C-alpha positions in Angstrom: -61.8 9.3 -117.4 -63.4 13.0 -118.5 -65.4 11.7 -121.6 -66.7 8.8 -119.9 -67.8 10.7 -116.9 -69.3 13.5 -119.0 -71.7 11.0 -120.8 -72.8 9.1 -118.1 -73.4 12.2 -116.0 -75.8 13.3 -119.1 -77.6 10.2 -119.4 -78.5 10.6 -115.2 -79.5 14.4 -115.8 -82.0 13.0 -118.5 -83.5 10.3 -116.4 -83.3 12.4 -113.2 -85.5 15.2 -115.1 -87.9 12.2 -115.8 -88.4 11.5 -112.4 -91.1 13.2 -109.9 -91.5 11.3 -106.6 -93.0 13.0 -103.4 -91.2 15.9 -102.0 -89.3 17.1 -98.9 -88.1 20.4 -97.3 -84.8 21.3 -98.7 -83.0 24.4 -96.3 -84.1 26.9 -93.3 -84.5 29.3 -96.3 -87.0 27.6 -98.2 -91.0 27.8 -98.3 -93.3 25.3 -98.2 -92.8 24.0 -101.6 -90.9 21.1 -101.5 -89.5 21.0 -105.8 -86.1 21.6 -106.7 -85.0 22.2 -110.2 -83.6 19.6 -112.2 -80.4 22.1 -112.1 -80.3 22.0 -109.0 -80.3 18.0 -108.2 -77.8 17.5 -111.1 -75.4 20.3 -109.6 -75.8 18.1 -106.7 -75.0 14.7 -107.6 -71.6 16.2 -109.4 -70.6 18.1 -106.6 -71.1 14.7 -104.5 -69.2 12.8 -107.1 -66.5 15.2 -106.6 -66.5 15.3 -103.3 -66.2 11.4 -103.5 -63.0 11.3 -105.2 -61.2 14.2 -103.1 -62.7 12.0 -99.8 -61.0 9.1 -101.9 -57.4 10.5 -101.7 -57.6 11.7 -98.1 -58.7 7.9 -96.9 -55.3 6.5 -98.3 -53.1 8.9 -96.7 -54.8 8.5 -93.5 -56.1 4.1 -93.5 -55.2 1.8 -95.2 -51.8 0.3 -96.3 -49.9 3.2 -95.9 -50.8 3.7 -92.9 -50.2 0.3 -91.7 -46.6 0.6 -93.1 -46.3 3.1 -90.9 -47.0 1.0 -88.3 -45.0 -1.5 -89.5 -42.0 0.3 -90.2 -42.2 1.6 -86.4 -42.4 -2.0 -85.3 -46.2 -2.2 -84.0 -47.8 -4.9 -82.5 -50.4 -7.4 -84.4 -52.5 -5.9 -81.3 -51.9 -2.4 -82.5 -53.0 -3.3 -85.8 -56.1 -5.0 -84.8 -56.7 -1.5 -82.8 -56.1 0.3 -85.5 -59.1 -1.6 -87.6 -61.2 -1.6 -84.6 -60.7 2.0 -83.6 -63.2 3.5 -86.5 -66.0 0.6 -85.9 -65.7 1.3 -81.9 -66.3 5.1 -82.4 -69.5 4.3 -84.6 -71.2 3.3 -81.6 -71.5 7.1 -80.9 -73.0 7.7 -84.3 -76.7 7.5 -82.3 -75.3 10.7 -80.7 -74.2 12.3 -83.9 -78.0 11.2 -85.4 -79.9 12.9 -82.1 -77.3 16.1 -82.7 -77.7 16.8 -86.1 -81.2 16.2 -86.3 -82.2 19.2 -84.2 -79.3 21.3 -86.6 -80.8 23.0 -89.3 -77.9 23.0 -91.9 -76.9 19.5 -93.4 -74.1 20.9 -94.7 -72.6 23.2 -91.4 -73.5 20.1 -89.3 -70.9 18.1 -91.9 -68.3 21.2 -92.0 -67.6 21.4 -88.7 -67.7 17.2 -87.3 -65.5 16.0 -90.5 -63.8 19.4 -90.7 -62.4 19.3 -87.4 -62.0 15.4 -88.1 -59.8 16.3 -90.8 -57.5 18.9 -89.4 -56.2 16.5 -86.2 -54.3 14.5 -88.7 -52.1 17.6 -89.1 -51.0 16.9 -85.1 -49.3 13.6 -86.8 -47.7 15.3 -89.2 -46.4 17.5 -87.0 -45.2 14.1 -84.5 -43.7 12.6 -87.5 -41.4 15.3 -88.0 -40.7 15.3 -84.0 -40.0 12.2 -84.8 -37.3 12.8 -87.7 -35.6 14.6 -85.4 -35.3 12.6 -82.0 -38.5 14.4 -79.8 -40.7 11.3 -80.0 -39.9 7.6 -80.0 -41.5 4.8 -82.4 -43.8 3.6 -79.3 -44.5 7.8 -78.6 -45.6 8.3 -82.7 -47.8 4.4 -82.1 -49.4 6.2 -79.1 -50.0 9.3 -81.1 -51.4 7.4 -84.4 -53.7 5.8 -82.2 -55.5 9.2 -80.2 -55.3 11.0 -83.3 -57.5 7.9 -85.0 -59.8 7.9 -81.8 -60.4 11.9 -82.0 -60.5 11.9 -86.1 -62.9 9.1 -86.3 -65.5 9.9 -83.0 -65.9 13.2 -84.6 -66.3 11.6 -88.5 -68.9 8.8 -86.7 -70.7 12.1 -84.8 -71.4 13.2 -89.2 -71.9 10.1 -91.1 -75.4 9.3 -90.2 -76.5 12.9 -90.9 -74.4 12.6 -94.1 -75.5 9.6 -95.1 -79.4 10.5 -94.8 -78.6 14.0 -97.1 -77.4 12.2 -99.9 -80.1 9.8 -99.7 -82.6 12.7 -99.9 -80.8 13.6 -103.0 -81.1 11.1 -104.8 -83.7 9.8 -106.9 -84.7 6.5 -106.0 -85.6 5.6 -109.4 -81.6 6.2 -109.8 -80.2 5.2 -106.3 -78.1 1.7 -108.0 -76.8 3.3 -110.4 -75.7 7.1 -109.2 -74.0 5.3 -106.0 -72.3 3.0 -108.4 -71.1 5.8 -110.6 -69.6 7.7 -107.6 -68.2 5.1 -105.9 -66.4 4.0 -108.8 -65.1 7.4 -110.2 -63.6 7.1 -106.3 -62.0 4.1 -106.9 -60.6 4.8 -109.8 -59.2 7.9 -108.0 -57.6 5.4 -105.5 -56.5 3.1 -108.4 -54.2 5.8 -109.6 -53.4 7.3 -106.5 -52.4 4.8 -104.0 -49.5 3.1 -105.9 -48.2 6.5 -106.9 -48.1 7.7 -103.1 -46.8 4.0 -102.8 -43.8 4.3 -104.8 -43.4 7.9 -103.3 -43.5 6.6 -99.1 -40.9 3.9 -100.3 -39.0 5.7 -102.1 -38.6 9.2 -100.1 -34.9 10.2 -100.0 -35.3 11.0 -96.2 -37.2 7.5 -95.3 -40.5 5.5 -95.4 -41.6 7.3 -92.3 -41.1 11.1 -93.7 -42.4 10.6 -97.0 -45.8 9.5 -95.3 -46.0 13.0 -93.3 -45.7 14.3 -96.7 -48.3 12.1 -98.1 -50.6 12.8 -95.0 -50.2 16.4 -95.5 -51.5 16.1 -98.9 -53.9 13.9 -98.1 -55.3 16.3 -95.7 -55.1 19.1 -97.7 -57.3 17.0 -100.4 -59.6 16.0 -97.3 -60.6 19.6 -97.1 -61.0 20.3 -100.8 -63.9 17.5 -100.5 -65.4 19.3 -97.7 -65.7 22.5 -100.0 -67.8 20.4 -102.4 -70.3 19.7 -100.2 -71.4 23.4 -100.7 -73.0 23.2 -104.1 -75.0 20.6 -102.8 -79.0 21.9 -102.3 -78.9 22.3 -98.4 -80.9 20.4 -96.2 -82.7 21.3 -93.0 -83.3 18.1 -90.9 -86.2 19.7 -88.3 -88.0 21.1 -91.4 -87.2 17.6 -93.8 -89.3 15.4 -90.1 -91.6 18.3 -90.3 -92.9 17.9 -93.3 -92.7 14.3 -93.1 -94.8 13.6 -89.8 -97.7 15.2 -92.1 -99.0 11.8 -94.3 -101.6 14.1 -95.4 -99.4 17.1 -97.3 -97.4 14.4 -98.4 -100.0 12.5 -100.1 -101.5 15.9 -101.7 -98.1 17.6 -103.4 -97.3 13.9 -104.3 -100.6 14.0 -106.7 -99.3 17.6 -107.7 -96.1 16.5 -108.8 -96.5 13.6 -111.6 -96.7 14.7 -114.6 -99.6 14.7 -116.6 -98.4 12.8 -119.8 -96.0 10.0 -119.3 -93.9 11.3 -121.9 -93.8 15.0 -120.3 -90.7 16.3 -118.9 -90.8 18.1 -115.6 -88.9 21.2 -115.1 -88.6 20.8 -111.2 -88.2 17.5 -109.7 -88.5 16.5 -106.1 -86.5 14.2 -103.6 -86.8 10.8 -103.3 -89.9 9.0 -102.1 -90.4 7.6 -98.9 -88.7 3.4 -98.8 -92.8 3.2 -97.7 -95.9 4.6 -97.8 -96.1 6.3 -94.3 -98.9 4.1 -92.9 -96.6 1.7 -93.1 -94.0 2.8 -91.4 -94.2 1.8 -87.7 -92.9 5.2 -85.7 -91.3 2.2 -83.4 -87.6 1.0 -84.6 -88.0 -2.1 -82.7 -91.0 -2.7 -84.3 -89.8 -2.3 -87.6 -89.1 -6.3 -88.6 -87.3 -5.2 -91.9 -85.1 -3.2 -89.9 -84.2 -5.6 -87.3 -83.3 -8.4 -89.0 -80.9 -6.3 -91.2 -78.9 -5.3 -88.0 -78.8 -9.2 -87.5 -77.8 -9.8 -90.6 -75.3 -6.8 -90.8 -73.8 -6.8 -87.2 -72.5 -11.0 -87.8 -71.4 -9.8 -91.4 -69.1 -7.0 -89.9 -68.3 -9.5 -87.2 -67.2 -12.2 -89.2 -65.1 -9.7 -91.5 -63.0 -8.1 -89.3 -62.5 -11.4 -87.4 -59.4 -11.8 -90.2 -59.8 -8.7 -92.8 -57.1 -6.6 -90.7 -54.3 -9.1 -91.7 -54.1 -9.4 -94.6 -51.9 -6.7 -95.6 -49.8 -7.2 -92.3 -49.4 -10.7 -93.8 -48.1 -9.3 -96.9 -45.6 -7.1 -95.3 -45.0 -9.1 -92.2 -44.8 -12.6 -93.0 -43.9 -12.5 -96.5 -41.8 -9.2 -96.3 -42.9 -8.1 -99.4 -42.2 -4.1 -100.1 -45.1 -1.6 -99.3 -45.2 -0.9 -103.6 -45.8 -4.1 -103.9 -48.9 -4.3 -101.8 -49.9 -0.9 -103.1 -49.7 -2.5 -106.4 -52.0 -5.6 -105.4 -54.3 -2.8 -103.3 -55.2 -1.1 -106.9 -55.6 -4.2 -108.9 -58.4 -4.4 -105.6 -59.6 -0.8 -106.3 -59.8 -0.8 -110.2 -61.7 -4.5 -109.8 -64.0 -2.5 -107.1 -64.8 0.5 -109.4 -65.2 -1.6 -112.8 -67.7 -3.6 -111.1 -69.4 -1.2 -109.1 -71.6 0.2 -112.0 -72.5 -3.2 -113.1 -73.7 -3.4 -109.8 -75.6 -0.8 -109.8 -77.6 -1.1 -112.6 -78.1 -4.6 -111.9 -79.3 -3.3 -108.5 -81.7 -1.0 -109.2 -83.3 -4.1 -111.5 -83.7 -7.1 -109.5 -82.8 -5.5 -106.3 -80.1 -5.6 -103.2 -80.8 -8.9 -101.5 -79.9 -11.3 -104.1 -76.9 -9.2 -105.3 -76.1 -9.4 -101.3 -76.5 -13.1 -100.8 -74.8 -14.1 -104.3 -71.6 -11.8 -103.8 -71.7 -12.8 -99.7 -70.6 -16.0 -101.0 -68.1 -15.5 -102.5 -66.7 -13.2 -100.3 -66.8 -15.7 -97.6 -64.0 -18.2 -99.2 -61.8 -15.6 -99.6 -60.0 -16.0 -96.3 -59.5 -19.6 -97.2 -58.2 -18.6 -99.9 -55.4 -16.7 -97.9 -54.5 -20.3 -96.6 -53.3 -20.8 -100.3 -51.3 -17.7 -100.4 -46.9 -17.5 -100.7 -43.9 -16.2 -101.8 -42.9 -18.0 -104.6 -42.8 -16.2 -107.8 -46.3 -17.7 -108.9 -48.0 -16.7 -106.1 -46.3 -13.0 -106.6 -47.0 -12.7 -110.1 -50.1 -14.7 -110.6 -52.4 -15.8 -107.8 -51.8 -12.4 -105.3 -53.0 -10.2 -108.3 -56.3 -12.6 -109.3 -57.4 -13.0 -105.6 -57.0 -9.1 -105.2 -59.1 -8.8 -108.4 -61.5 -11.0 -107.4 -61.9 -9.7 -104.0 -62.4 -6.1 -105.6 -65.3 -7.3 -107.8 -67.2 -9.0 -105.4 -66.6 -6.1 -102.4 -68.1 -3.8 -104.8 -71.9 -5.5 -104.7 -71.7 -5.8 -101.3 -70.7 -1.9 -100.3 -72.9 -1.0 -102.7 -76.1 -2.9 -101.8 -75.8 -2.5 -97.9 -76.3 1.2 -98.2 -78.8 1.0 -100.6 -80.8 -1.4 -98.5 -80.8 0.1 -95.5 -81.5 3.4 -97.1 -84.7 1.7 -99.0 -85.6 0.5 -95.2 -85.3 3.1 -93.1 -88.1 5.8 -93.3 -87.4 9.0 -94.0 -88.4 10.6 -90.8 -85.1 10.7 -88.6 -83.8 8.5 -91.4 -80.1 9.2 -89.7 -80.7 8.0 -86.5 -81.7 4.2 -87.7 -78.2 4.9 -90.0 -76.8 5.5 -86.8 -78.2 2.3 -84.8 -77.0 0.5 -88.3 -73.5 1.7 -88.1 -73.3 1.2 -83.9 -74.6 -1.7 -84.2 -72.1 -3.0 -86.8 -69.2 -0.9 -85.1 -69.7 -2.7 -81.9 -69.7 -6.0 -83.6 -66.7 -5.4 -85.8 -64.8 -4.0 -83.6 -65.3 -7.2 -81.4 -63.9 -9.1 -84.4 -60.6 -7.2 -85.0 -60.0 -7.2 -81.0 -60.7 -11.3 -80.9 -58.9 -11.4 -84.0 -56.0 -9.5 -82.9 -55.4 -11.4 -79.8 -55.3 -15.1 -81.5 -52.7 -13.8 -84.3 -50.4 -12.6 -81.4 -50.9 -14.8 -79.2 -50.6 -18.1 -81.5 -48.6 -17.4 -83.7 -48.9 -18.0 -87.6 -50.6 -21.0 -86.9 -53.6 -18.9 -84.9 -54.0 -16.3 -88.0 -54.7 -19.9 -90.3 -57.6 -20.1 -87.6 -59.0 -17.0 -87.9 -59.4 -17.2 -91.3 -60.7 -20.5 -91.3 -63.1 -19.8 -88.7 -63.7 -16.0 -90.3 -65.2 -17.8 -93.4 -67.2 -20.3 -91.4 -68.9 -17.3 -89.6 -69.5 -15.1 -93.0 -71.6 -17.7 -94.2 -73.9 -17.9 -91.2 -74.6 -13.9 -91.6 -76.5 -14.5 -94.7 -79.1 -16.6 -93.3 -81.4 -13.7 -92.2 -80.7 -12.4 -95.9 -82.0 -16.0 -97.4 -85.0 -16.4 -94.4 -86.4 -12.9 -94.8 -87.2 -13.0 -98.9 -89.4 -9.5 -98.7 -86.4 -7.7 -97.2 -86.4 -4.3 -98.7 -89.2 -5.0 -101.1 
């Protein structure tokens, strides 16, 4: 892993040094000189990549299959599973408030440290709760409620910081390398998940004190790595949101500096580079979000897609753990295969997105993702299913979801103007959060009160709605161009 990472990083650095795009203000201490050295950009991107690695370890312990298995051990109902999946999306409704607050801060780093730092430290309360449960201080229902409360508070704080973080990293990544860099970053994070998840699953499953106690140990380690990931952000070039917005409000200043920052010769390598260009020229950007047709079409697609996906997504692992009664180590193995396919294909999707754009990839991979709920209807517990079809299904899911995740992220960065950028990201997240939470809630009630047949109906309807959500992308051919 180390050698391939260094090789890719070196090639990225060479390409970064050759890019000169219109600039932006960096930090409160910076002057009106908008350019930063290529070494500073290289350091920032490497720090963000390492941040993604440690954040992936944190997410393993605080969500996904390990948290799901923890709730299964506590006899949580399907409605609880629906709530667990919907909570991270519901709190996205508060992202516009977080974007508003972040735009009035003077440091992306400090704002991220306050929001994400407190959010991750809150999980220590659940560790204490697990200890209390093991000594008889809490019962299973109380521990489930405590878990839900921590989920709400932690994701609420994370939601306040999400739009600010995305705006920060969007300004640091050169536009010409956006697909490739995010593909590389996400791929390395998925490699971390691929290695860490099976180890964590085995540790929880075979812990001498029981799986609940084992989860508490893994959770404690995850919190530690989550704090380390925030420390990596210290090495990224900080940006003052207020200066960023003020600078880009002056289009004439932007145009003047742009002409000075482009190399005079095609083969000239700039010793200092600027941050990514605005997605469209200033004259083409309408200050009103609701008159931005590209953004509105993206909202329609993103909201309907998130609803359709989350109608069935929370119940795949529940199906494996509860209906098929598989051990958590088997399920973590399947999820590792998914993460591996996701990791390998992210680099491919990133390079392809830089060449052909994000919209064609979203349409093609979206069609393939739409049939996944129907494929789950054919899965059982026979040896052929366990050893062949379930592994192949997870590989198929991981490979295609890589394209969807990457291009959804890139497309909204491309559409949103730089001025008040985090507000655009926050509105998109809020719309997706509300629709996704509605999907998981409806799916959870159907699954619980209609039995196994209800789950089958949810899978069928989810596939149909996934296909329907792609219509805005197909109709709006110039989206993101």
